[in-house]
C-alpha positions as a Markdown table, in Angstrom:
| # | Residue | x | y | z |
|---|---|---|---|---|
| 1 | Leu | -31.4 | -154.9 | -22.1 |
| 2 | Ala | -28.1 | -156.2 | -20.9 |
| 3 | Ala | -29.0 | -159.9 | -21.5 |
| 4 | Thr | -29.7 | -162.3 | -24.3 |
| 5 | Leu | -33.1 | -163.8 | -23.9 |
| 6 | Arg | -33.7 | -167.5 | -24.7 |
| 7 | Asp | -36.2 | -168.4 | -27.4 |
| 8 | Tyr | -39.0 | -169.1 | -24.9 |
| 9 | Gln | -38.3 | -165.9 | -23.1 |
| 10 | Leu | -38.5 | -163.9 | -26.3 |
| 11 | Arg | -41.8 | -165.6 | -27.0 |
| 12 | Gly | -43.0 | -164.6 | -23.5 |
| 13 | Leu | -41.9 | -161.0 | -24.1 |
| 14 | Gly | -43.7 | -161.0 | -27.4 |
| 15 | Trp | -46.9 | -162.3 | -25.8 |
| 16 | Leu | -46.7 | -159.8 | -22.9 |
| 17 | His | -46.1 | -156.9 | -25.3 |
| 18 | Arg | -49.0 | -158.0 | -27.5 |
| 19 | Met | -51.4 | -158.3 | -24.5 |
| 20 | Thr | -50.4 | -155.0 | -22.8 |
| 21 | Ser | -50.3 | -153.0 | -26.1 |
| 22 | Leu | -54.0 | -154.0 | -26.6 |
| 23 | Gly | -54.8 | -152.7 | -23.1 |
| 24 | Leu | -55.3 | -156.2 | -21.8 |
| 25 | Gly | -53.5 | -157.8 | -18.8 |
| 26 | Gly | -51.8 | -161.1 | -18.6 |
| 27 | Cys | -50.4 | -163.7 | -16.2 |
| 28 | Leu | -46.9 | -165.1 | -16.8 |
| 29 | Ala | -47.0 | -168.4 | -14.9 |
| 30 | Asp | -43.6 | -169.8 | -15.7 |
| 31 | Asp | -41.9 | -172.2 | -13.3 |
| 32 | Met | -39.3 | -170.8 | -10.9 |
| 33 | Gly | -36.0 | -170.3 | -12.7 |
| 34 | Leu | -37.3 | -169.8 | -16.2 |
| 35 | Gly | -36.7 | -166.0 | -16.1 |
| 36 | Lys | -40.0 | -164.2 | -15.3 |
| 37 | Thr | -38.1 | -161.2 | -13.8 |
| 38 | Val | -35.8 | -160.6 | -16.8 |
| 39 | Thr | -38.7 | -161.0 | -19.2 |
| 40 | Leu | -40.7 | -158.4 | -17.2 |
| 41 | Ile | -37.7 | -156.0 | -17.2 |
| 42 | Ala | -37.4 | -156.4 | -21.0 |
| 43 | Leu | -41.1 | -155.6 | -21.3 |
| 44 | His | -40.6 | -152.4 | -19.2 |
| 45 | Leu | -37.8 | -151.3 | -21.5 |
| 46 | His | -39.7 | -152.2 | -24.7 |
| 47 | Arg | -42.8 | -150.2 | -23.6 |
| 48 | Gln | -40.7 | -147.0 | -23.1 |
| 49 | Gly | -40.3 | -146.8 | -26.9 |
| 50 | Asp | -44.1 | -146.2 | -27.2 |
| 51 | Pro | -45.3 | -142.8 | -26.0 |
| 52 | Ala | -48.8 | -144.3 | -25.4 |
| 53 | Ala | -47.4 | -147.1 | -23.2 |
| 54 | Ala | -44.4 | -145.3 | -21.5 |
| 55 | Gly | -44.6 | -144.6 | -17.8 |
| 56 | Pro | -43.2 | -145.7 | -14.5 |
| 57 | Thr | -43.6 | -149.4 | -13.6 |
| 58 | Leu | -44.7 | -150.4 | -10.1 |
| 59 | Val | -43.7 | -153.8 | -8.8 |
| 60 | Val | -45.6 | -155.2 | -5.8 |
| 61 | Cys | -43.8 | -158.1 | -4.3 |
| 62 | Pro | -43.1 | -159.9 | -0.9 |
| 63 | Ala | -40.6 | -157.9 | 1.2 |
| 64 | Ser | -38.1 | -160.7 | 0.9 |
| 65 | Leu | -37.9 | -160.3 | -2.9 |
| 66 | Met | -37.4 | -156.5 | -3.1 |
| 67 | Gly | -33.6 | -156.8 | -2.9 |
| 68 | Asn | -33.6 | -159.4 | -5.6 |
| 69 | Trp | -35.7 | -157.2 | -7.9 |
| 70 | Gln | -33.4 | -154.2 | -7.4 |
| 71 | Arg | -30.3 | -156.2 | -8.2 |
| 72 | Glu | -31.9 | -157.8 | -11.3 |
| 73 | Ile | -32.9 | -154.4 | -12.6 |
| 74 | Glu | -29.4 | -152.9 | -12.0 |
| 75 | Lys | -27.9 | -156.0 | -13.7 |
| 76 | Phe | -30.2 | -156.4 | -16.8 |
| 77 | Ala | -31.2 | -152.7 | -17.3 |
| 78 | Pro | -28.2 | -150.6 | -16.1 |
| 79 | Gly | -29.0 | -147.0 | -16.0 |
| 80 | Thr | -32.7 | -147.5 | -15.4 |
| 81 | Pro | -33.8 | -145.6 | -12.3 |
| 82 | Val | -35.2 | -147.8 | -9.5 |
| 83 | Arg | -36.4 | -146.8 | -6.0 |
| 84 | Arg | -38.0 | -148.6 | -3.1 |
| 85 | Phe | -41.3 | -147.4 | -1.7 |
| 86 | His | -41.1 | -149.0 | 1.7 |
| 87 | Ala | -40.7 | -148.4 | 5.4 |
| 88 | Asp | -39.6 | -144.8 | 5.9 |
| 89 | Arg | -38.7 | -144.3 | 2.2 |
| 90 | Arg | -42.1 | -143.6 | 0.8 |
| 91 | Ser | -41.6 | -140.8 | -1.6 |
| 92 | Leu | -42.7 | -140.5 | -5.2 |
| 93 | Asp | -41.1 | -137.1 | -5.7 |
| 94 | Gly | -39.5 | -136.6 | -9.1 |
| 95 | Leu | -40.8 | -139.9 | -10.4 |
| 96 | Ala | -39.6 | -140.5 | -14.0 |
| 97 | Asp | -41.5 | -142.2 | -16.8 |
| 98 | Gly | -39.0 | -145.0 | -17.3 |
| 99 | Glu | -38.5 | -145.6 | -13.5 |
| 100 | Phe | -39.1 | -148.8 | -11.5 |
| 101 | Val | -40.8 | -148.4 | -8.1 |
| 102 | Leu | -40.6 | -151.5 | -5.8 |
| 103 | Thr | -43.0 | -151.9 | -2.9 |
| 104 | Thr | -44.4 | -154.7 | -0.7 |
| 105 | Tyr | -47.9 | -156.0 | -0.5 |
| 106 | Gly | -48.1 | -154.7 | 3.1 |
| 107 | Thr | -46.9 | -151.2 | 2.2 |
| 108 | Met | -49.1 | -151.1 | -0.9 |
| 109 | Arg | -52.2 | -151.9 | 1.3 |
| 110 | Leu | -51.3 | -149.2 | 3.8 |
| 111 | Asp | -50.4 | -146.5 | 1.3 |
| 112 | Ala | -52.7 | -147.4 | -1.6 |
| 113 | Ala | -54.2 | -143.8 | -1.8 |
| 114 | Lys | -50.7 | -142.3 | -2.3 |
| 115 | Leu | -49.7 | -144.9 | -4.9 |
| 116 | Ala | -53.1 | -144.5 | -6.7 |
| 117 | Gly | -52.2 | -140.8 | -7.2 |
| 118 | Thr | -49.8 | -141.9 | -10.0 |
| 119 | Arg | -50.8 | -143.1 | -13.4 |
| 120 | Trp | -48.6 | -146.2 | -13.7 |
| 121 | Gly | -47.6 | -147.3 | -17.2 |
| 122 | Leu | -47.4 | -150.9 | -15.8 |
| 123 | Val | -48.3 | -152.5 | -12.5 |
| 124 | Val | -46.8 | -155.9 | -11.7 |
| 125 | Ala | -47.9 | -158.3 | -9.0 |
| 126 | Asp | -45.0 | -160.7 | -8.3 |
| 127 | Glu | -45.8 | -163.9 | -6.5 |
| 128 | Ala | -49.4 | -163.0 | -7.4 |
| 129 | Gln | -50.7 | -165.9 | -5.3 |
| 130 | His | -50.5 | -163.4 | -2.4 |
| 131 | Val | -53.8 | -161.8 | -3.7 |
| 132 | Lys | -55.6 | -165.1 | -4.3 |
| 133 | Asn | -58.3 | -164.1 | -1.9 |
| 134 | Pro | -60.2 | -161.4 | -3.9 |
| 135 | Phe | -61.9 | -160.1 | -0.7 |
| 136 | Ser | -58.7 | -159.5 | 1.2 |
| 137 | Ala | -57.7 | -155.9 | 2.0 |
| 138 | Thr | -54.5 | -156.4 | 0.0 |
| 139 | Ala | -56.4 | -157.6 | -3.2 |
| 140 | Arg | -58.9 | -154.7 | -2.9 |
| 141 | Ala | -56.1 | -152.2 | -2.5 |
| 142 | Leu | -54.3 | -153.5 | -5.6 |
| 143 | Arg | -57.4 | -153.0 | -7.7 |
| 144 | Thr | -57.4 | -149.3 | -6.9 |
| 145 | Leu | -54.1 | -148.6 | -8.6 |
| 146 | Pro | -54.5 | -147.0 | -12.1 |
| 147 | Ala | -52.4 | -148.7 | -14.7 |
| 148 | Gly | -51.9 | -148.7 | -18.5 |
| 149 | Ala | -51.5 | -152.5 | -18.1 |
| 150 | Arg | -51.4 | -155.1 | -15.4 |
| 151 | Val | -49.2 | -158.2 | -15.3 |
| 152 | Ala | -49.2 | -161.0 | -12.7 |
| 153 | Leu | -46.1 | -163.2 | -12.2 |
| 154 | Thr | -46.5 | -166.5 | -10.4 |
| 155 | Gly | -45.3 | -170.1 | -10.6 |
| 156 | Thr | -48.4 | -171.3 | -8.9 |
| 157 | Pro | -51.5 | -169.7 | -10.4 |
| 158 | Val | -53.7 | -172.3 | -8.7 |
| 159 | Glu | -52.7 | -173.5 | -5.2 |
| 160 | Asn | -55.9 | -174.8 | -3.7 |
| 161 | Asn | -58.9 | -174.0 | -5.9 |
| 162 | Leu | -60.0 | -172.3 | -9.1 |
| 163 | Ser | -61.3 | -169.2 | -7.3 |
| 164 | Glu | -57.6 | -168.3 | -6.9 |
| 165 | Leu | -57.2 | -168.3 | -10.7 |
| 166 | Trp | -60.3 | -166.1 | -11.0 |
| 167 | Ala | -58.8 | -163.6 | -8.5 |
| 168 | Val | -55.5 | -163.3 | -10.4 |
| 169 | Leu | -57.1 | -163.0 | -13.9 |
| 170 | Asp | -59.9 | -160.7 | -12.7 |
| 171 | Trp | -57.2 | -158.3 | -11.6 |
| 172 | Thr | -55.1 | -158.5 | -14.8 |
| 173 | Thr | -58.2 | -158.4 | -17.1 |
| 174 | Pro | -61.2 | -157.3 | -15.1 |
| 175 | Gly | -64.5 | -158.9 | -16.1 |
| 176 | Leu | -62.8 | -161.7 | -18.2 |
| 177 | Leu | -64.3 | -164.5 | -16.2 |
| 178 | Gly | -67.5 | -162.7 | -15.1 |
| 179 | Pro | -68.6 | -162.4 | -11.4 |
| 180 | Leu | -67.0 | -164.8 | -9.0 |
| 181 | Gly | -70.4 | -166.5 | -8.1 |
| 182 | Arg | -71.2 | -167.2 | -11.7 |
| 183 | Phe | -67.7 | -168.5 | -12.3 |
| 184 | Arg | -67.9 | -170.8 | -9.3 |
| 185 | Lys | -71.2 | -172.3 | -10.7 |
| 186 | Gln | -70.2 | -172.4 | -14.3 |
| 187 | Tyr | -66.7 | -173.7 | -14.1 |
| 188 | Ala | -65.1 | -174.2 | -10.7 |
| 189 | Met | -67.7 | -176.5 | -9.1 |
| 190 | Ala | -67.9 | -178.6 | -12.3 |
| 191 | Val | -64.1 | -178.9 | -12.7 |
| 192 | Glu | -63.3 | -179.5 | -9.0 |
| 193 | Gly | -66.2 | -181.9 | -8.5 |
| 194 | Gly | -65.5 | -183.8 | -11.7 |
| 195 | Thr | -69.2 | -183.6 | -12.7 |
| 196 | Asp | -68.6 | -182.1 | -16.1 |
| 197 | Pro | -65.5 | -183.4 | -17.9 |
| 198 | Ala | -65.9 | -180.8 | -20.7 |
| 199 | Ala | -65.9 | -177.9 | -18.3 |
| 200 | Ala | -62.1 | -178.0 | -17.8 |
| 201 | Asp | -61.6 | -177.8 | -21.6 |
| 202 | Arg | -64.0 | -174.9 | -21.9 |
| 203 | Leu | -62.2 | -173.0 | -19.1 |
| 204 | Ala | -58.8 | -173.8 | -20.6 |
| 205 | Arg | -59.8 | -172.3 | -23.9 |
| 206 | Leu | -61.2 | -169.2 | -22.2 |
| 207 | Val | -58.1 | -168.5 | -20.1 |
| 208 | Arg | -55.4 | -169.7 | -22.5 |
| 209 | Pro | -55.0 | -166.3 | -24.3 |
| 210 | Phe | -54.6 | -164.5 | -21.0 |
| 211 | Leu | -52.3 | -166.9 | -19.1 |
| 212 | Leu | -48.9 | -168.2 | -20.3 |
| 213 | Arg | -47.8 | -171.3 | -18.5 |
| 214 | Arg | -44.5 | -172.9 | -19.1 |
| 215 | Arg | -42.8 | -175.7 | -17.1 |
| 216 | Lys | -39.2 | -176.8 | -17.0 |
| 217 | Ser | -40.4 | -180.2 | -18.5 |
| 218 | Asp | -42.0 | -178.6 | -21.6 |
| 219 | Pro | -40.4 | -179.5 | -24.9 |
| 220 | Gly | -38.1 | -176.8 | -26.2 |
| 221 | Ile | -37.5 | -175.3 | -22.7 |
| 222 | Ala | -35.5 | -177.6 | -20.5 |
| 223 | Pro | -32.9 | -178.4 | -23.1 |
| 224 | Glu | -32.1 | -174.6 | -23.3 |
| 225 | Leu | -31.6 | -174.3 | -19.6 |
| 226 | Pro | -28.1 | -174.4 | -18.2 |
| 227 | Pro | -27.6 | -177.5 | -16.0 |
| 228 | Lys | -27.0 | -175.2 | -13.0 |
| 229 | Thr | -28.4 | -171.7 | -12.4 |
| 230 | Glu | -26.9 | -169.8 | -9.4 |
| 231 | Thr | -28.7 | -166.8 | -7.9 |
| 232 | Asp | -27.8 | -164.5 | -5.1 |
| 233 | Arg | -31.0 | -163.8 | -3.2 |
| 234 | Ala | -30.7 | -160.4 | -1.5 |
| 235 | Val | -32.6 | -159.9 | 1.7 |
| 236 | Ala | -32.9 | -157.0 | 4.2 |
| 237 | Leu | -32.2 | -157.3 | 7.9 |
| 238 | Thr | -35.2 | -156.8 | 10.3 |
| 239 | Arg | -35.0 | -153.9 | 12.6 |
| 240 | Glu | -34.0 | -156.2 | 15.5 |
| 241 | Gln | -31.2 | -157.7 | 13.4 |
| 242 | Ala | -30.0 | -154.3 | 12.4 |
| 243 | Gly | -29.9 | -153.1 | 16.1 |
| 244 | Leu | -27.9 | -156.2 | 17.1 |
| 245 | Tyr | -25.6 | -155.9 | 14.2 |
| 246 | Glu | -24.7 | -152.2 | 14.9 |
| 247 | Ala | -24.2 | -153.0 | 18.6 |
| 248 | Ala | -21.9 | -155.9 | 17.8 |
| 249 | Val | -19.8 | -153.8 | 15.3 |
| 250 | Arg | -19.4 | -151.0 | 17.8 |
| 251 | Glu | -18.4 | -153.3 | 20.7 |
| 252 | Gly | -16.2 | -155.6 | 18.5 |
| 253 | Leu | -14.3 | -152.8 | 16.8 |
| 254 | Gly | -13.6 | -151.2 | 20.2 |
| 255 | Glu | -12.1 | -154.5 | 21.5 |
| 256 | Ile | -10.1 | -155.1 | 18.3 |
| 257 | Ala | -8.6 | -151.6 | 18.4 |
| 258 | Ala | -7.1 | -152.3 | 21.9 |
| 259 | Ala | -5.7 | -155.7 | 21.0 |
| 260 | Glu | -2.7 | -157.0 | 19.1 |
| 261 | Gly | -1.3 | -160.2 | 17.6 |
| 262 | Leu | -3.1 | -163.5 | 18.1 |
| 263 | Ala | -5.6 | -161.9 | 20.5 |
| 264 | Arg | -6.6 | -159.4 | 17.8 |
| 265 | Arg | -7.0 | -162.2 | 15.2 |
| 266 | Gly | -9.2 | -164.1 | 17.6 |
| 267 | Leu | -11.4 | -161.0 | 18.2 |
| 268 | Val | -11.8 | -160.4 | 14.5 |
| 269 | Val | -13.0 | -164.0 | 13.9 |
| 270 | Lys | -15.3 | -163.6 | 16.9 |
| 271 | Leu | -16.8 | -160.4 | 15.5 |
| 272 | Leu | -17.2 | -161.9 | 12.0 |
| 273 | Thr | -18.9 | -165.0 | 13.5 |
| 274 | Ser | -21.3 | -162.9 | 15.6 |
| 275 | Leu | -22.3 | -160.8 | 12.5 |
| 276 | Lys | -22.9 | -163.9 | 10.4 |
| 277 | Gln | -25.1 | -165.3 | 13.2 |
| 278 | Ile | -27.1 | -162.1 | 13.5 |
| 279 | Cys | -27.6 | -162.1 | 9.8 |
| 280 | Asn | -29.1 | -165.6 | 10.1 |
| 281 | His | -31.4 | -165.0 | 13.1 |
| 282 | Pro | -31.3 | -163.1 | 16.4 |
| 283 | Ala | -32.1 | -166.3 | 18.3 |
| 284 | Gln | -28.9 | -168.0 | 17.0 |
| 285 | Phe | -26.7 | -165.1 | 18.1 |
| 286 | Leu | -28.5 | -164.7 | 21.5 |
| 287 | Lys | -28.5 | -168.5 | 22.1 |
| 288 | Glu | -32.2 | -168.3 | 23.2 |
| 289 | Glu | -33.6 | -171.5 | 24.6 |
| 290 | Arg | -37.2 | -171.3 | 23.4 |
| 291 | Pro | -37.1 | -168.6 | 20.8 |
| 292 | Arg | -39.9 | -167.1 | 18.7 |
| 293 | Ile | -38.6 | -167.7 | 15.2 |
| 294 | Ala | -41.1 | -166.1 | 12.8 |
| 295 | Gly | -41.0 | -162.4 | 12.0 |
| 296 | Arg | -37.4 | -161.8 | 13.2 |
| 297 | Ser | -35.2 | -162.8 | 10.3 |
| 298 | Gly | -35.2 | -161.6 | 6.7 |
| 299 | Lys | -33.5 | -164.9 | 5.7 |
| 300 | Val | -36.2 | -167.0 | 7.4 |
| 301 | Glu | -38.9 | -165.0 | 5.6 |
| 302 | Leu | -37.1 | -165.5 | 2.3 |
| 303 | Leu | -36.7 | -169.3 | 2.9 |
| 304 | Asp | -40.4 | -169.5 | 3.6 |
| 305 | Glu | -41.2 | -167.8 | 0.3 |
| 306 | Leu | -38.8 | -170.0 | -1.6 |
| 307 | Leu | -40.0 | -173.2 | -0.1 |
| 308 | Glu | -43.7 | -172.3 | -0.6 |
| 309 | Thr | -43.0 | -171.7 | -4.3 |
| 310 | Ile | -40.7 | -174.7 | -4.9 |
| 311 | Leu | -42.9 | -177.2 | -3.1 |
| 312 | Ala | -46.1 | -176.0 | -4.8 |
| 313 | Glu | -44.7 | -176.2 | -8.3 |
| 314 | Asp | -41.9 | -178.8 | -8.2 |
| 315 | Asp | -41.8 | -182.4 | -6.9 |
| 316 | Ala | -38.0 | -182.2 | -6.6 |
| 317 | Gly | -36.4 | -182.0 | -3.2 |
| 318 | Val | -34.6 | -179.1 | -1.6 |
| 319 | Leu | -31.3 | -179.1 | 0.2 |
| 320 | Val | -30.8 | -176.3 | 2.7 |
| 321 | Phe | -27.2 | -175.8 | 3.9 |
| 322 | Thr | -26.0 | -173.9 | 6.9 |
| 323 | Gln | -22.6 | -173.9 | 8.6 |
| 324 | Tyr | -24.3 | -173.8 | 12.0 |
| 325 | Val | -26.0 | -176.8 | 13.5 |
| 326 | Arg | -27.9 | -174.5 | 15.9 |
| 327 | Met | -29.4 | -172.6 | 13.0 |
| 328 | Ala | -30.4 | -175.8 | 11.3 |
| 329 | Arg | -32.2 | -176.9 | 14.5 |
| 330 | Leu | -34.0 | -173.5 | 14.5 |
| 331 | Leu | -35.1 | -174.0 | 10.9 |
| 332 | Glu | -36.2 | -177.6 | 11.7 |
| 333 | Thr | -38.5 | -176.3 | 14.5 |
| 334 | His | -39.8 | -173.4 | 12.4 |
| 335 | Leu | -40.6 | -175.5 | 9.3 |
| 336 | Ala | -42.2 | -178.2 | 11.5 |
| 337 | Ala | -44.6 | -175.5 | 12.9 |
| 338 | Arg | -45.4 | -174.6 | 9.3 |
| 339 | Gly | -46.2 | -178.2 | 8.4 |
| 340 | Val | -43.2 | -178.6 | 6.2 |
| 341 | Pro | -41.6 | -182.1 | 6.6 |
| 342 | Thr | -37.8 | -182.0 | 7.1 |
| 343 | Gln | -34.9 | -184.0 | 8.2 |
| 344 | Leu | -31.6 | -182.8 | 9.7 |
| 345 | Leu | -28.1 | -184.2 | 9.1 |
| 346 | His | -25.1 | -182.9 | 11.1 |
| 347 | Gly | -21.7 | -184.0 | 12.3 |
| 348 | Gly | -23.2 | -186.0 | 15.1 |
| 349 | Thr | -25.4 | -188.1 | 12.9 |
| 350 | Pro | -24.3 | -191.8 | 13.0 |
| 351 | Val | -23.2 | -193.3 | 9.7 |
| 352 | Ala | -26.1 | -195.8 | 9.6 |
| 353 | Arg | -28.7 | -193.1 | 10.3 |
| 354 | Arg | -26.9 | -190.8 | 7.7 |
| 355 | Glu | -27.3 | -193.5 | 5.0 |
| 356 | Glu | -31.0 | -194.1 | 6.0 |
| 357 | Met | -31.7 | -190.3 | 5.7 |
| 358 | Val | -30.1 | -190.2 | 2.2 |
| 359 | Arg | -32.2 | -193.1 | 1.1 |
| 360 | Arg | -35.4 | -191.6 | 2.5 |
| 361 | Phe | -34.7 | -188.3 | 0.7 |
| 362 | Gln | -33.8 | -190.0 | -2.6 |
| 363 | Asp | -37.0 | -192.0 | -2.4 |
| 364 | Gly | -39.1 | -188.9 | -2.0 |
| 365 | Gly | -39.9 | -189.5 | 1.7 |
| 366 | Val | -39.2 | -186.0 | 2.8 |
| 367 | Pro | -39.1 | -182.8 | 0.6 |
| 368 | Val | -36.6 | -180.6 | 2.6 |
| 369 | Phe | -33.2 | -181.8 | 3.8 |
| 370 | Leu | -31.4 | -179.6 | 6.3 |
| 371 | Leu | -27.7 | -180.1 | 6.3 |
| 372 | Ser | -24.7 | -178.7 | 8.2 |
| 373 | Leu | -22.1 | -177.6 | 5.6 |
| 374 | Lys | -19.1 | -179.3 | 7.1 |
| 375 | Ala | -20.9 | -182.6 | 7.8 |
| 376 | Ala | -22.7 | -182.9 | 4.4 |
| 377 | Gly | -20.6 | -180.8 | 2.1 |
| 378 | Thr | -19.0 | -183.9 | 0.5 |
| 379 | Gly | -19.6 | -187.6 | 0.0 |
| 380 | Leu | -23.4 | -187.6 | -0.4 |
| 381 | Asn | -25.4 | -188.3 | -3.6 |
| 382 | Leu | -28.7 | -186.3 | -3.4 |
| 383 | Thr | -29.7 | -186.1 | -7.0 |
| 384 | Arg | -33.4 | -185.9 | -6.2 |
| 385 | Ala | -32.8 | -182.3 | -5.2 |
| 386 | Ala | -33.3 | -179.7 | -8.0 |
| 387 | His | -32.9 | -176.8 | -5.6 |
| 388 | Val | -29.9 | -176.0 | -3.3 |
| 389 | Val | -30.2 | -173.2 | -0.7 |
| 390 | His | -27.1 | -171.8 | 1.0 |
| 391 | Phe | -28.7 | -170.2 | 4.0 |
| 392 | Asp | -25.4 | -168.6 | 5.1 |
| 393 | Arg | -22.2 | -167.9 | 3.1 |
| 394 | Trp | -18.9 | -169.7 | 3.6 |
| 395 | Trp | -15.8 | -167.5 | 3.1 |
| 396 | Asn | -14.5 | -170.0 | 0.6 |
| 397 | Pro | -16.8 | -170.5 | -2.4 |
| 398 | Ala | -15.2 | -173.8 | -3.2 |
| 399 | Val | -16.8 | -175.2 | 0.0 |
| 400 | Glu | -20.2 | -174.0 | -1.2 |
| 401 | Ala | -19.5 | -175.5 | -4.6 |
| 402 | Gln | -18.8 | -178.9 | -3.1 |
| 403 | Ala | -22.0 | -178.7 | -1.1 |
| 404 | Thr | -23.9 | -177.8 | -4.3 |
| 405 | Asp | -22.4 | -180.8 | -6.0 |
| 406 | Arg | -24.4 | -183.1 | -3.7 |
| 407 | Ala | -27.3 | -182.4 | -6.1 |
| 408 | Tyr | -25.4 | -181.2 | -9.3 |
| 409 | Arg | -23.6 | -184.4 | -10.2 |
| 410 | Ile | -23.8 | -187.5 | -12.5 |
| 411 | Gly | -27.3 | -188.9 | -12.2 |
| 412 | Gln | -29.0 | -185.5 | -12.0 |
| 413 | Thr | -31.6 | -185.3 | -14.8 |
| 414 | Arg | -33.0 | -181.8 | -14.0 |
| 415 | Pro | -31.6 | -178.3 | -14.0 |
| 416 | Val | -30.4 | -177.4 | -10.6 |
| 417 | Gln | -31.3 | -174.0 | -9.1 |
| 418 | Val | -28.8 | -172.7 | -6.5 |
| 419 | His | -30.0 | -170.0 | -4.2 |
| 420 | Arg | -27.4 | -168.1 | -2.1 |
| 421 | Met | -28.9 | -165.9 | 0.6 |
| 422 | Val | -27.1 | -162.6 | 1.1 |
| 423 | Thr | -28.2 | -159.9 | 3.7 |
| 424 | Glu | -28.0 | -156.5 | 2.1 |
| 425 | Gly | -25.6 | -153.9 | 3.5 |
| 426 | Thr | -23.8 | -156.3 | 5.8 |
| 427 | Val | -20.4 | -158.1 | 5.8 |
| 428 | Glu | -22.1 | -160.9 | 3.9 |
| 429 | Asp | -23.0 | -158.5 | 1.1 |
| 430 | Arg | -19.5 | -157.1 | 1.0 |
| 431 | Ile | -17.9 | -160.6 | 0.9 |
| 432 | Ala | -20.2 | -161.6 | -1.9 |
| 433 | Gly | -19.3 | -158.5 | -3.9 |
| 434 | Met | -15.6 | -159.1 | -3.4 |
| 435 | Leu | -15.9 | -162.7 | -4.5 |
| 436 | Ala | -17.8 | -161.7 | -7.6 |
| 437 | Arg | -15.4 | -158.9 | -8.5 |
| 438 | Lys | -12.2 | -161.0 | -7.8 |
| 439 | Gln | -10.5 | -158.1 | -6.1 |
| 440 | Arg | -7.4 | -158.4 | -4.0 |
| 441 | Leu | -9.3 | -159.4 | -0.9 |
| 442 | Ala | -11.4 | -161.8 | -2.8 |
| 443 | Asp | -8.3 | -163.6 | -4.0 |
| 444 | Ala | -7.2 | -163.9 | -0.4 |
| 445 | Val | -10.6 | -165.2 | 0.7 |
| 446 | Leu | -10.5 | -167.8 | -2.1 |
| 447 | Gly | -7.2 | -169.0 | -0.9 |
| 448 | Ser | -7.4 | -169.0 | 2.9 |
| 449 | Gly | -10.9 | -168.2 | 4.0 |
| 450 | Glu | -11.5 | -166.0 | 7.0 |
| 451 | Ala | -7.9 | -166.1 | 8.2 |
| 452 | Ala | -7.1 | -163.5 | 5.5 |
| 453 | Leu | -9.6 | -161.1 | 7.0 |
| 454 | Thr | -7.9 | -161.1 | 10.3 |
| 455 | Glu | -4.9 | -159.3 | 8.7 |
| 456 | Leu | -7.0 | -156.3 | 7.6 |
| 457 | Thr | -6.2 | -152.9 | 9.2 |
| 458 | Asp | -8.7 | -151.5 | 11.7 |
| 459 | Ala | -9.9 | -149.0 | 9.0 |
| 460 | Glu | -10.4 | -151.8 | 6.4 |
| 461 | Leu | -12.2 | -154.0 | 8.9 |
| 462 | Ala | -14.5 | -151.2 | 9.9 |
| 463 | Asp | -15.4 | -150.6 | 6.3 |
| 464 | Leu | -16.0 | -154.3 | 5.8 |
| 465 | Val | -18.4 | -154.8 | 8.7 |
| 466 | Ala | -20.2 | -151.4 | 8.7 |
| 467 | Leu | -24.0 | -151.7 | 8.2 |
| 468 | Arg | -25.2 | -149.8 | 5.1 |
| 469 | Gly | -28.9 | -148.9 | 5.4 |
| 470 | Ser | -30.5 | -152.3 | 4.7 |
| 471 | Glu | -32.9 | -152.7 | 7.7 |
| 472 | Arg | -36.6 | -152.5 | 7.2 |
């Protein structure tokens, strides 16, 4: 494992190892940002040393999290084989014992018979609240997969009622809580109705050995957390986005090849801007008047996943930065349709209104604050936010850092989670990689933003913007 686990993560690993080595399952229900993924990767590596437990690990997760899983495995377990079982890549040929296989809940449901043909050493359900309805086709398909052990990962083991807890634990450890009907009568109705105060204690004692729940506020955990954790959230383009991206690259490179001087520089900036807008959402690039927003953007899907998790487990606010006011308005419309209260601040917001919005956010009046990067990147104190989402990437990371500092500043009492969205295989991905590796081009970007990119040769530019198999 290419990581040093914190004490509470080591304890979590020990608990998971003990449960799975006994043939029992478990639910790791840590808050977001406490390291569920790295703990699970450590468990996979640990189990490979035991011939009885060794075998491939299947991770079932939302589509928006597959890229993140792959990157985390490559980062923390270098050399460990990992493949995606998704879209048109659904092969299990040559599957190795120590391999990770990543798939989505939708693909698992459609191809359960094929996946059930493998004896998995470990099956992991990430964001396990996706199978909280035990009668859904997805939950039923998940139960058909043979595994040496089952682990559920979720920050929200109970979202609405105790039947959801039953659904998760009855998958990890079948029969633990008895039939659902009996569980509802014996525990759920008494606890939810408040008719039997002792029922909650009885249920807690029963599930405690099988569910490990840690919060950021728990003694011995928050002090160990760094004050700021930054994560690149990898996300795939939708098929529509990939088609638009390739067409824009083809057309843009053709125009650039025929131009010189200032005209060429202008065309390079135009191409880069188009590609960034496509990576955000097709409706932004196409300037649609009344767009359909859902189902067309990998980033919007990921934002929905993030907000669902954050708002369910954390009373802190969320800042969502984008450099485009139009994209912020699309998100405002989309989140309103999903019942998520938001407010939007941009360059045209009057000063008095701006101050009122800051006050409302700081007082807990609205959980999600949408902000344009240039208008809100400096000068605001928004310490109620414990999460900062960069929906799109600025060429100069110092600008992003200034925006992050709206939450990460004096007066902040909680660890701050920074989520940077990066579309896989695109110009965003390449820029992020260059910034991380501090190569020659990265140094130029750090110094002068996208102006440095206009000086690339045609061949270098083509390599920078070429789409590398990330669509789904």
